[in-house]
C-alpha positions as CSV (number, residue, x, y, z in Angstrom):
1,L,97.3,78.5,15.9
2,F,96.6,80.9,18.7
3,S,98.8,78.9,21.1
4,F,101.7,78.8,18.5
5,S,101.4,82.6,18.2
6,L,101.5,83.0,22.0
7,F,104.5,80.8,22.3
8,F,106.6,82.8,19.8
9,K,105.7,86.2,21.2
10,T,108.3,88.1,23.2
11,Q,108.7,87.3,26.9
12,A,107.5,90.8,27.9
13,N,104.0,90.2,26.6
14,Y,101.4,88.8,28.9
15,L,97.8,89.0,29.7
16,D,96.4,89.0,33.2
17,Q,92.6,89.2,33.7
18,S,90.9,88.7,37.1
19,I,87.5,89.4,38.4
20,P,86.1,89.1,42.0
21,W,84.4,85.8,42.7
22,F,83.4,85.9,46.3
23,T,84.6,87.4,49.6
24,I,85.5,85.7,52.9
25,G,86.0,88.3,55.7
26,Q,88.6,90.7,54.4
27,S,89.8,88.4,51.6
28,T,88.4,88.4,48.1
29,I,88.7,85.2,46.0
30,T,89.1,86.1,42.3
31,V,88.7,84.2,39.1
32,G,91.6,85.0,36.7
33,F,93.7,83.8,33.9
34,L,97.3,84.7,33.2
35,I,99.1,84.0,30.0
36,G,102.8,84.7,30.0
37,S,106.2,83.2,29.0
38,F,106.1,80.7,31.9
39,N,102.8,79.0,30.9
40,T,102.7,79.4,27.1
41,P,104.8,76.2,26.6
42,M,102.2,74.2,28.5
43,I,99.4,75.9,26.6
44,L,101.1,74.9,23.4
45,V,101.7,71.3,24.5
46,T,98.1,71.0,25.7
47,T,96.5,72.3,22.5
48,L,98.9,70.4,20.2
49,I,98.4,67.1,21.9
50,S,94.7,67.7,22.2
51,F,94.5,68.6,18.5
52,L,96.3,65.3,17.6
53,V,94.0,63.3,19.8
54,H,90.9,64.9,18.3
55,V,92.2,64.2,14.7
56,Y,93.1,60.6,15.5
57,S,89.7,60.1,17.2
58,I,87.8,61.2,14.1
59,G,88.7,57.9,12.4
60,Y,88.9,55.8,15.5
61,M,85.5,56.8,16.8
62,A,83.8,56.9,13.3
63,D,81.4,54.0,14.0
64,D,80.9,54.7,17.7
65,K,77.2,55.3,18.5
66,F,78.2,57.7,21.4
67,Q,80.6,59.8,19.2
68,K,79.0,63.1,20.2
69,K,79.3,62.4,23.9
70,Y,82.9,61.3,23.4
71,F,84.0,64.5,21.6
72,G,82.0,66.6,24.0
73,I,83.9,65.1,27.0
74,L,87.2,65.3,25.1
75,G,86.6,69.0,24.6
76,L,85.8,69.4,28.3
77,F,89.0,67.7,29.1
78,T,91.0,70.1,26.9
79,F,89.2,73.1,28.3
80,S,90.0,71.9,31.9
81,M,93.7,71.4,31.1
82,L,93.9,74.9,29.6
83,G,92.1,76.3,32.6
84,L,94.5,74.5,34.9
85,V,97.6,76.0,33.3
86,M,96.2,79.5,33.0
87,S,94.5,80.0,36.3
88,T,95.8,82.7,38.7
89,N,93.9,81.4,41.7
90,L,94.6,78.1,43.4
91,L,90.9,77.5,44.3
92,V,90.0,78.0,40.6
93,T,92.9,75.7,39.7
94,F,91.4,73.1,42.0
95,C,88.0,73.4,40.2
96,F,89.8,72.7,36.9
97,W,91.7,69.9,38.5
98,E,88.3,68.3,39.5
99,L,87.0,68.8,36.0
100,I,90.0,66.9,34.6
101,G,89.2,64.1,37.0
102,F,85.5,64.1,36.0
103,S,86.2,64.1,32.3
104,S,88.9,61.4,32.7
105,Y,86.3,59.2,34.6
106,I,83.8,59.6,31.8
107,L,86.4,59.0,29.0
108,I,87.8,55.9,30.7
109,G,84.3,54.5,31.2
110,H,83.2,55.4,27.7
111,Y,82.5,51.8,26.8
112,S,80.2,51.4,29.8
113,E,78.8,48.1,28.4
114,Q,82.1,46.5,29.2
115,N,82.5,45.7,32.9
116,E,86.3,46.3,32.7
117,A,85.8,49.9,31.5
118,G,83.4,50.7,34.4
119,A,85.7,49.1,36.9
120,A,88.7,51.0,35.5
121,A,86.9,54.3,35.6
122,T,85.9,53.7,39.2
123,K,89.4,52.8,40.2
124,A,90.9,55.9,38.5
125,S,88.3,58.0,40.2
126,L,89.1,56.5,43.7
127,M,92.8,56.8,43.2
128,N,92.5,60.4,42.1
129,K,90.6,61.1,45.4
130,V,94.0,60.6,47.1
131,C,95.3,63.5,45.0
132,D,92.2,65.6,45.6
133,I,92.5,65.2,49.4
134,S,96.2,66.1,49.2
135,F,95.4,69.1,47.1
136,I,92.8,70.3,49.6
137,I,95.4,70.0,52.4
138,F,97.8,72.0,50.3
139,L,95.1,74.7,49.9
140,M,94.4,74.7,53.6
141,I,98.1,75.3,54.4
142,V,98.3,78.1,51.9
143,W,95.1,79.8,53.2
144,A,96.0,79.4,56.9
145,N,99.4,81.0,56.3
146,L,98.6,83.7,53.7
147,G,94.8,84.3,53.8
148,S,95.0,84.3,50.0
149,M,94.5,81.8,47.2
150,E,96.4,83.7,44.6
151,A,99.1,81.6,43.0
152,L,101.6,84.4,43.0
153,S,101.3,84.7,46.8
154,L,103.0,81.3,47.2
155,Q,106.3,83.1,47.2
156,Y,105.5,84.6,50.5
157,L,105.1,81.3,52.4
158,S,107.5,80.7,55.2
159,S,110.1,78.0,54.7
160,D,108.3,75.5,57.0
161,S,105.0,76.2,55.3
162,K,106.5,75.9,51.8
163,F,108.0,72.5,52.7
164,S,104.7,71.1,54.0
165,A,102.6,72.7,51.2
166,S,105.1,71.3,48.7
167,I,104.8,67.8,50.1
168,F,101.0,67.7,49.8
169,F,101.1,69.3,46.4
170,F,103.7,66.8,45.2
171,I,101.5,63.9,46.4
172,A,98.5,65.4,44.5
173,V,100.5,65.6,41.3
174,M,101.9,62.1,41.7
175,A,98.5,60.6,42.0
176,K,96.9,62.6,39.2
177,S,99.8,61.9,36.8
178,A,100.1,58.2,37.8
179,Q,103.6,58.3,39.3
180,F,105.0,55.5,41.4
181,P,103.5,54.3,43.8
182,L,100.1,55.8,42.8
183,F,100.2,54.5,39.2
184,T,98.1,51.3,39.3
185,W,94.9,53.0,38.0
186,L,96.6,54.0,34.7
187,Q,97.1,50.5,33.3
188,D,93.5,49.6,34.0
189,A,92.4,52.9,32.3
190,M,93.8,51.7,29.0
191,V,90.6,49.7,28.6
192,G,88.8,53.0,28.0
């Protein structure tokens, strides 16, 4: 309901909250969340689909002996997705990115007594390491050129830096979202 109300508010309304996390030299890394007209559609999509998955899972997982673990990890996955789309800092975004990978690994391997589920979870985790490495290279390019991890500072990258950073970020997104040619883990994950 909250995400629906955010979605239908005027474009001028937004919330920006940041606090210092740690300092490196003259640069301060912050933890912050931004809610505005550019990310409220993703907040709405994330909460709506998550709600539907949770409702469907009530009946589907009714007889599962690890039901509490399943719903706990599903909640962590939703929290991580929301953190990803609301974060103002790229390093914090990466932390939520990793939490998504971790919770995906646990959810895919939920039926750990089945060898296929464990193998699928491991394959998904290894394939997602491609995206993690690519994301880290993206972060290094941004930090080396700007000395900042703030997402809004990306607009100040030079053309050459934007191009190389975009390539590594694109590879990271391709692997995480199972796009060609980094999609082979997704079909195995259906076991979970």
